[in-house]
MIKE-12974 format. One line per field, with one value per residue: residue in three letters; x, y, z of N, C-alpha, C, CB in turn. Coordinates in Angstrom, 3 decimals, padded with zeros to 6 digits. Glycine has a CB too. Layout:
BEGIN
rest c(ALA,...);
n.px c(X,...);
n.py c(Y,...);
n.pz c(Z,...);
ca.px c(X,...);
ca.py c(Y,...);
ca.pz c(Z,...);
c.px c(X,...);
c.py c(Y,...);
c.pz c(Z,...);
cb.px c(X,...);
cb.py c(Y,...);
cb.pz c(Z,...);
This chain:
BEGIN
rest c(MET,ILE,ARG,PRO,ALA,THR,PRO,ALA,ASP,VAL,PRO,VAL,ILE,LEU,ASP,PHE,ILE,GLN,GLN,LEU,ALA,GLU,TYR,GLU,LYS,LEU,ARG,ASP,ALA,CYS,HIS,ALA,THR,GLU,GLU,ALA,LEU,ALA,ILE,THR,LEU,PHE,GLY,SER,ARG,PRO,TYR,ALA,GLU,ALA,LEU,ILE,ALA,GLU,ASP,ALA,SER,GLY,PRO,VAL,GLY,PHE,ALA,LEU,TYR,PHE,HIS,ASN,TYR,SER,THR,PHE,LEU,ALA,LYS,PRO,GLY,ILE,TYR,LEU,GLU,ASP,LEU,PHE,VAL,ILE,PRO,ALA,ALA,ARG,GLY,ALA,GLY,HIS,GLY,LYS,ALA,LEU,LEU,ASN,ALA,LEU,ALA,ARG,LEU,ALA,VAL,GLU,ARG,GLY,CYS,GLY,ARG,LEU,GLU,TRP,SER,VAL,LEU,ASP,TRP,ASN,ALA,GLN,SER,ILE,ALA,PHE,TYR,LYS,SER,LEU,GLY,ALA,GLU,PRO,GLN,GLU,ASP,TRP,THR,ILE,PHE,ARG,LEU,SER,GLY,ASP,SER,LEU,ARG,GLN,ARG,ALA,GLY,SER,SER,SER,SER,ASN,ILE);
n.px c(026.679,027.780,027.642,028.369,025.645,024.462,023.518,022.155,020.630,018.406,015.742,015.392,016.223,013.937,012.042,012.377,012.178,009.617,008.420,009.566,008.045,005.311,005.677,006.441,003.773,003.418,002.762,001.314,002.646,004.846,006.435,008.466,010.300,011.469,012.751,013.331,014.916,017.133,018.416,018.882,020.427,022.352,022.925,024.405,024.814,025.026,022.866,022.684,023.826,023.718,023.858,024.026,022.621,023.325,022.409,022.697,020.412,020.166,019.691,018.918,018.353,018.769,020.787,020.411,021.862,023.503,025.814,026.154,027.031,028.783,028.860,029.926,031.921,033.236,033.425,032.491,029.508,027.771,024.462,021.792,019.530,017.687,017.193,016.949,015.669,014.593,011.499,011.945,014.762,015.597,017.052,019.281,021.798,022.029,021.040,022.799,025.333,024.926,025.105,027.517,029.165,028.586,029.584,032.322,032.761,032.252,034.259,036.424,036.280,036.619,034.543,032.834,030.361,027.805,024.528,020.766,017.211,014.560,011.331,009.181,007.514,008.537,009.636,011.074,013.144,014.428,015.410,017.240,019.041,020.020,021.467,023.616,025.034,024.299,023.032,019.951,019.045,017.528,016.977,016.626,014.491,013.054,012.348,010.680,010.275,008.155,006.615,003.717,004.685,007.180,007.841,006.598,008.322,010.636,009.785,009.546,011.905,014.116,016.846,019.511,021.027);
n.py c(-028.764,-027.196,-024.192,-021.090,-019.207,-015.946,-012.577,-012.063,-014.658,-014.482,-014.403,-017.021,-018.629,-018.032,-018.875,-021.790,-022.357,-021.800,-023.900,-026.031,-025.815,-026.197,-029.024,-030.068,-029.683,-027.180,-024.681,-022.619,-021.701,-020.362,-017.603,-016.259,-013.758,-012.036,-009.770,-010.200,-012.343,-011.245,-009.606,-011.297,-013.156,-011.852,-009.229,-006.702,-008.317,-011.443,-014.160,-016.707,-018.975,-020.072,-022.865,-023.224,-025.590,-026.361,-027.183,-027.888,-026.332,-024.385,-023.160,-025.801,-026.555,-026.140,-025.621,-024.340,-023.249,-022.831,-021.829,-023.644,-024.774,-027.026,-027.721,-030.026,-030.874,-028.542,-027.274,-025.465,-026.270,-027.302,-026.437,-027.832,-026.115,-026.277,-028.366,-028.707,-030.029,-029.655,-031.235,-032.287,-032.448,-034.519,-037.291,-037.234,-036.821,-034.432,-033.572,-035.348,-034.109,-031.698,-032.066,-033.216,-031.020,-029.474,-031.206,-031.111,-028.410,-028.062,-029.583,-028.196,-025.855,-026.466,-027.833,-030.021,-031.526,-032.061,-031.630,-032.086,-031.776,-033.837,-034.298,-036.659,-038.110,-038.285,-040.633,-041.153,-039.293,-039.657,-042.291,-041.668,-040.176,-041.799,-043.638,-042.368,-042.530,-041.206,-040.760,-041.096,-039.228,-040.348,-040.160,-037.637,-034.980,-032.217,-028.823,-025.798,-022.260,-019.799,-017.137,-015.837,-017.183,-017.111,-014.300,-013.652,-015.144,-013.667,-011.134,-011.678,-011.864,-010.477,-009.800,-008.379,-008.300);
n.pz c(226.453,229.161,231.034,233.056,234.151,232.920,233.294,231.182,230.810,232.684,231.572,230.663,232.581,234.353,233.068,233.040,235.683,236.153,234.355,236.010,238.291,237.348,236.722,239.309,240.350,241.837,240.637,241.473,243.842,242.985,242.521,241.471,239.754,236.788,237.446,240.184,240.146,238.510,240.549,242.817,241.723,240.161,241.315,243.419,245.795,245.417,245.835,245.001,242.466,238.995,236.369,233.239,230.977,227.659,224.071,220.624,219.937,221.688,224.919,227.404,229.994,233.525,236.592,239.568,242.369,245.863,248.237,251.285,254.739,256.527,259.754,261.238,259.404,259.182,256.610,253.566,251.676,248.750,247.823,246.025,244.635,242.507,239.645,236.486,233.422,230.060,228.819,226.191,225.847,227.699,228.927,227.200,228.728,229.823,232.483,233.882,233.167,234.393,237.125,237.175,236.676,238.727,240.755,240.200,240.465,243.370,244.501,243.391,244.826,247.583,248.955,251.147,250.604,248.454,248.066,247.946,247.557,247.087,245.903,247.567,245.873,243.460,241.823,239.406,239.310,241.708,241.158,239.458,240.660,242.350,240.619,240.004,242.394,244.434,247.774,249.500,252.350,254.722,257.391,258.179,258.579,256.704,257.677,257.588,258.139,256.956,255.280,257.093,259.396,259.461,259.718,261.923,263.984,263.415,264.666,267.134,268.477,270.963,270.617,269.042,265.863);
ca.px c(027.793,027.538,028.152,027.681,024.490,024.812,022.405,021.343,019.944,017.306,014.381,015.176,016.188,012.490,010.988,012.927,011.679,008.001,008.216,009.750,007.084,004.461,005.981,006.195,002.566,003.519,002.869,000.641,003.612,005.903,006.250,009.592,010.159,012.821,013.580,013.912,016.079,018.256,018.942,019.456,021.316,023.575,022.958,025.505,025.078,024.378,022.458,022.783,024.425,023.190,024.535,022.897,022.827,022.904,022.873,022.629,019.055,020.212,019.539,017.898,018.284,019.627,021.138,020.334,022.728,024.107,026.656,025.641,028.133,028.695,029.718,030.761,033.067,034.002,033.653,031.366,028.895,026.879,023.052,021.209,017.826,016.864,017.769,015.680,015.892,013.319,011.042,012.463,016.102,015.775,017.726,020.662,022.738,022.207,021.106,024.072,026.317,024.896,025.174,029.094,029.692,028.500,030.430,033.694,032.754,032.156,035.734,037.370,036.066,036.883,033.448,032.685,029.431,026.981,023.213,019.733,016.013,013.603,009.951,008.863,006.772,009.253,010.499,012.137,014.378,015.181,015.976,018.332,019.964,020.824,022.157,024.648,025.719,023.645,022.475,018.940,019.271,016.002,016.945,016.354,013.188,013.128,011.552,010.584,009.619,007.956,005.344,003.612,005.361,008.754,007.704,006.419,009.641,011.501,009.365,009.471,013.330,014.602,018.196,019.843,022.210);
ca.py c(-027.779,-026.359,-022.876,-020.452,-018.399,-014.593,-011.929,-012.254,-015.896,-014.501,-014.918,-018.592,-019.069,-017.795,-019.847,-023.080,-022.388,-022.006,-025.313,-026.915,-025.439,-026.860,-030.304,-030.332,-029.291,-026.210,-023.537,-021.571,-021.397,-020.032,-016.137,-015.611,-012.571,-011.742,-008.498,-010.441,-013.300,-010.330,-008.933,-012.189,-013.870,-011.014,-008.004,-006.444,-009.456,-012.638,-015.244,-017.929,-018.982,-020.965,-023.419,-023.352,-026.837,-026.044,-028.090,-026.989,-025.495,-023.300,-023.591,-026.930,-026.973,-025.449,-026.032,-023.225,-023.573,-021.783,-022.461,-023.862,-024.791,-028.068,-027.511,-031.137,-030.900,-027.161,-026.837,-025.316,-027.327,-026.918,-026.869,-027.641,-025.948,-026.799,-029.029,-029.142,-030.218,-029.538,-032.739,-032.845,-032.815,-035.436,-038.683,-036.956,-036.609,-032.813,-033.703,-035.783,-033.218,-030.580,-032.698,-033.579,-029.813,-029.146,-031.869,-030.354,-026.790,-028.427,-030.051,-026.968,-024.736,-027.304,-028.285,-031.224,-032.255,-031.617,-032.072,-031.675,-032.380,-034.350,-034.614,-038.028,-038.867,-038.195,-041.885,-040.982,-038.445,-040.358,-043.437,-041.060,-039.751,-043.119,-044.271,-041.580,-042.570,-040.268,-041.515,-040.468,-039.085,-040.851,-040.017,-036.240,-034.358,-030.750,-028.081,-024.522,-021.092,-018.947,-016.417,-015.392,-018.066,-016.338,-012.850,-013.800,-015.457,-012.539,-010.197,-012.283,-011.873,-009.197,-009.479,-007.527,-008.784);
ca.pz c(226.981,230.373,231.275,234.034,233.617,233.096,233.500,229.897,230.919,233.326,231.167,230.204,234.129,234.795,232.265,233.530,237.055,235.962,233.980,237.057,239.273,236.742,236.796,240.554,240.723,242.552,239.894,242.212,244.843,242.191,242.506,240.767,238.424,236.081,238.431,241.477,239.916,238.240,241.725,243.666,240.995,239.503,241.893,244.432,246.755,244.899,247.046,244.431,241.196,238.281,235.415,231.977,229.936,226.197,222.984,219.225,219.826,222.694,226.497,227.382,231.266,234.493,237.832,240.634,243.543,246.602,249.145,252.585,255.532,257.619,261.184,261.484,258.408,259.232,255.354,252.739,250.896,247.698,247.909,244.558,244.739,241.353,238.603,235.276,231.692,229.454,228.527,224.766,225.930,228.681,228.378,226.378,229.376,230.547,233.956,234.353,232.955,235.228,238.185,237.332,236.961,240.259,241.637,240.056,241.372,244.750,244.761,243.243,246.069,248.788,249.607,251.839,249.956,247.393,248.400,247.366,248.070,246.015,246.239,247.608,244.634,242.002,241.654,238.305,239.707,242.910,240.575,238.399,241.490,242.777,239.739,240.108,243.744,245.599,248.937,250.335,254.018,255.081,258.943,258.435,258.096,256.401,258.418,256.955,258.252,255.771,255.397,258.479,260.680,259.672,260.079,263.420,264.703,263.391,265.516,268.546,269.292,271.334,270.485,267.724,265.189);
c.px c(027.105,028.412,027.781,026.615,024.999,023.553,021.444,020.305,018.673,016.009,014.311,015.478,014.692,011.742,011.307,012.123,010.246,007.733,008.564,008.521,005.703,004.446,005.782,004.650,002.339,003.442,002.260,001.518,004.893,005.636,007.525,009.384,011.526,013.694,014.033,014.967,017.442,019.041,019.552,020.379,022.743,023.490,024.284,025.841,024.394,024.091,022.610,023.541,023.617,024.176,023.520,023.445,022.349,023.274,022.691,021.450,019.055,020.184,018.447,017.659,019.041,019.893,021.206,020.980,023.198,024.796,026.003,026.844,027.786,029.450,030.585,032.037,034.037,034.287,032.381,030.775,028.212,025.383,022.701,019.865,017.229,017.625,016.586,016.048,014.692,012.828,011.964,013.815,016.452,016.193,018.887,021.705,022.875,022.120,022.347,025.283,026.206,025.213,026.886,029.762,029.513,029.315,031.902,033.750,032.924,033.799,036.561,037.227,036.054,035.750,033.621,031.494,028.686,025.444,022.128,018.574,015.239,012.297,009.809,008.256,007.342,010.331,011.423,013.251,015.095,015.940,017.318,019.458,020.590,021.741,023.470,025.627,025.433,022.796,021.224,019.414,017.891,015.946,016.798,015.102,013.317,012.349,011.683,009.911,009.331,006.723,005.181,004.226,006.723,008.651,007.349,007.500,010.562,010.984,009.254,010.756,013.625,016.323,018.408,021.019,022.987);
c.py c(-027.391,-025.288,-022.197,-019.396,-016.975,-013.987,-012.113,-013.547,-015.698,-014.758,-016.622,-019.439,-019.088,-018.821,-021.402,-023.323,-022.549,-023.365,-026.298,-027.046,-026.285,-028.326,-030.988,-030.106,-028.267,-024.848,-022.178,-021.208,-020.461,-018.401,-015.394,-014.532,-012.510,-010.582,-009.237,-011.439,-012.377,-009.930,-010.058,-013.204,-013.216,-009.459,-007.863,-007.445,-010.639,-013.615,-016.566,-017.725,-020.049,-021.391,-023.315,-024.477,-026.299,-027.139,-027.266,-026.013,-024.467,-023.896,-024.820,-027.350,-026.201,-026.268,-024.691,-023.723,-022.470,-022.416,-022.626,-024.230,-026.033,-027.793,-028.723,-031.167,-029.789,-027.027,-026.586,-026.510,-026.628,-027.499,-026.885,-027.318,-026.318,-027.303,-029.243,-029.160,-030.092,-030.966,-033.290,-032.964,-033.939,-036.688,-038.432,-036.607,-035.191,-032.831,-034.130,-034.866,-032.173,-030.960,-032.920,-032.250,-029.324,-029.902,-031.565,-029.160,-027.162,-028.657,-028.977,-025.950,-025.420,-027.611,-029.723,-032.180,-031.386,-032.159,-031.251,-032.339,-033.044,-034.863,-036.128,-038.809,-039.006,-039.405,-041.731,-040.302,-039.192,-041.607,-042.919,-040.736,-040.834,-043.849,-043.680,-041.801,-041.859,-041.337,-040.892,-040.484,-039.099,-040.432,-038.502,-035.664,-032.638,-029.981,-026.513,-023.483,-020.239,-018.253,-015.824,-015.869,-017.405,-015.009,-012.812,-014.144,-014.300,-011.304,-010.480,-012.166,-010.368,-009.036,-008.934,-008.217,-007.814);
c.pz c(228.358,230.643,232.410,233.506,233.820,233.044,232.394,229.900,231.815,232.791,230.730,231.683,234.536,234.020,232.760,234.932,236.919,235.307,235.214,238.088,238.739,236.857,238.112,241.394,241.868,241.731,240.749,243.232,244.280,241.840,241.997,239.680,237.961,237.107,239.630,241.067,239.439,239.411,242.555,243.057,240.799,240.292,242.787,245.517,246.054,245.878,246.223,243.151,240.309,236.972,234.367,231.088,228.486,225.127,221.760,219.314,220.740,224.040,226.670,228.954,232.277,235.664,238.685,241.984,244.571,247.546,250.596,253.574,256.493,258.772,261.298,260.642,258.425,257.548,254.655,252.085,249.831,247.814,246.478,244.935,243.824,240.132,237.619,234.033,231.221,228.722,227.089,224.787,227.106,227.963,227.488,227.287,229.952,231.819,234.517,234.292,233.815,236.604,238.370,237.399,238.051,241.034,241.385,240.559,242.786,245.318,244.654,244.282,247.459,249.555,250.162,251.318,249.166,247.816,247.883,248.019,246.780,246.649,246.447,246.754,243.362,242.057,240.506,238.553,240.860,242.275,239.969,239.448,242.007,242.201,239.585,241.340,244.593,246.490,249.375,251.809,254.541,256.617,259.166,257.653,257.970,257.157,257.814,257.745,257.147,256.205,256.652,259.613,260.774,260.136,261.648,264.295,264.429,264.497,266.880,269.279,269.809,271.379,269.074,267.146,264.574);
cb.px c(028.126,027.551,027.866,028.664,023.020,025.795,022.689,022.411,020.900,017.281,013.917,016.471,017.065,011.915,011.224,014.660,012.038,007.301,009.143,010.971,006.916,004.548,007.212,007.185,001.964,004.650,002.101,-000.682,004.115,005.960,005.885,010.312,009.612,012.462,012.494,012.863,015.613,017.781,017.815,018.464,020.691,023.334,021.668,025.194,024.470,025.143,020.690,021.452,025.989,021.853,025.073,022.721,021.823,023.595,022.066,022.386,017.770,019.053,018.957,018.488,018.654,019.038,022.474,018.755,023.914,023.229,027.934,024.545,028.381,029.114,028.712,029.997,032.548,035.642,034.464,031.680,027.943,027.512,022.081,021.286,017.248,015.952,018.486,014.458,016.488,013.415,009.117,012.133,016.870,014.552,016.678,020.569,023.662,021.146,020.148,024.377,026.361,023.627,024.219,029.764,029.403,027.188,030.174,034.121,031.127,031.149,036.259,037.154,034.550,037.805,032.334,032.493,028.641,027.570,023.080,019.841,015.097,014.275,008.987,008.311,005.581,010.102,009.637,011.678,013.950,014.065,014.991,017.771,019.499,020.160,021.480,024.127,026.842,022.520,023.450,017.562,020.087,015.704,018.357,017.599,011.939,012.810,011.968,009.923,010.210,007.815,004.223,002.540,005.551,009.659,006.500,005.507,010.328,011.528,008.302,009.089,014.697,013.948,019.070,020.213,021.908);
cb.py c(-026.323,-027.118,-022.107,-019.840,-018.688,-014.034,-010.627,-012.442,-016.984,-013.544,-013.958,-019.133,-017.968,-016.259,-019.712,-023.002,-021.133,-020.802,-025.654,-026.486,-023.680,-026.505,-030.420,-029.604,-030.378,-026.412,-023.833,-021.949,-022.794,-021.067,-015.639,-016.625,-010.833,-011.034,-007.056,-010.971,-014.482,-009.136,-008.107,-012.806,-014.125,-010.850,-007.813,-005.259,-009.189,-013.245,-015.056,-018.555,-019.316,-020.431,-024.767,-021.829,-028.301,-024.693,-029.498,-027.970,-026.299,-022.308,-022.184,-028.282,-028.230,-024.178,-026.866,-022.785,-024.155,-020.811,-021.673,-024.995,-023.352,-029.349,-027.403,-032.346,-030.942,-027.208,-027.749,-024.444,-028.236,-027.362,-025.912,-028.985,-024.708,-025.727,-030.339,-028.201,-031.665,-028.330,-032.755,-031.968,-031.514,-035.594,-039.587,-035.754,-036.992,-031.716,-034.590,-036.903,-032.797,-029.918,-033.988,-034.503,-029.027,-029.316,-033.290,-030.162,-025.764,-029.863,-031.116,-026.259,-023.895,-026.700,-028.185,-030.865,-032.992,-032.227,-032.160,-031.868,-031.233,-035.534,-034.115,-038.212,-038.259,-036.550,-043.164,-040.384,-036.896,-040.891,-044.111,-039.528,-038.948,-043.972,-044.339,-040.331,-042.415,-038.920,-041.575,-041.202,-037.588,-042.716,-040.627,-035.447,-034.802,-030.437,-028.284,-024.651,-020.449,-019.740,-017.246,-015.447,-019.907,-016.178,-012.097,-014.732,-016.857,-012.015,-009.790,-013.779,-012.402,-008.916,-010.686,-005.878,-009.702);
cb.pz c(225.890,231.493,230.312,234.902,234.401,232.109,233.733,228.669,231.492,233.830,229.842,228.760,235.173,234.497,230.407,233.733,237.887,234.960,232.697,237.742,239.344,235.616,236.396,241.078,240.985,243.278,238.519,242.760,245.417,240.874,243.943,240.169,238.869,234.362,239.035,242.623,238.658,237.611,242.528,244.337,239.755,237.552,242.682,245.114,248.314,243.907,247.769,244.247,241.331,237.940,235.726,230.960,230.411,225.744,222.902,217.805,220.082,222.535,227.464,226.428,231.288,234.927,237.786,240.907,243.009,247.155,249.198,252.526,256.265,257.171,262.645,261.267,257.076,260.340,254.661,251.788,251.699,246.401,248.806,243.482,244.867,240.884,239.072,235.154,231.079,228.411,228.185,223.541,226.143,229.534,227.506,225.308,228.671,230.190,234.411,233.667,231.712,235.158,238.066,236.024,236.257,240.828,241.556,238.773,241.283,244.865,243.818,241.934,245.930,249.658,248.714,253.267,250.803,245.904,249.777,246.008,248.867,245.168,245.126,248.431,244.306,241.707,241.428,237.236,240.200,244.173,239.505,237.422,242.419,242.967,238.601,240.082,243.774,244.907,250.114,250.177,254.569,254.843,259.721,258.074,259.241,255.123,259.950,255.726,259.043,254.332,255.156,258.782,260.398,258.275,259.139,263.669,264.202,261.818,265.130,268.504,268.223,272.760,270.784,268.007,264.250);
C-alpha cells in the first residue's frame, strides 16, 4: 500500500533517510533531524512531500519529492529527491509502486515530467529505472552551490528580492 506521509511518519522518514545515506556511503553528509523534517515537510510552508510504502509489517519504504518547473514546457514537474525501500522488502514491488504513485500524481497535477538523479556507481538502481522506461539524461551535468559557496554567492549580490 502507498499512502501520503503524515506528521506521525517523521521518525520513520528520518530512519529511512539515514539508511539511504548509509547505503550511498554519505552518512557523514546526513544532518537531517526530526525537528527539521517536521518543519520542512509539515510546517506552515511545506517544501516537500513524501509517500510511504507499507506492507503487513508496517512502513517499508518512502519517496520524498517536490515540485520543480520546466520553462520549455511551461509546466510544473515532480523531482524525486529520495526513493528507498528497506533491504528486507526489496524485490516485492514497493519501489515500482512508489514510482507508479508518483507518476499518477504528476499526471493528476498536470506535470510535464517526473525526474530524479542516481549515483553513477548504483548500477542496480540504474537498471531498475531503465526497466521502467526511464531514460538517463547523460547530456546534463548537475551543479550545486552549498555551504560557504552558497553563503558567499548570497552575500555578493546587490539586488534585492
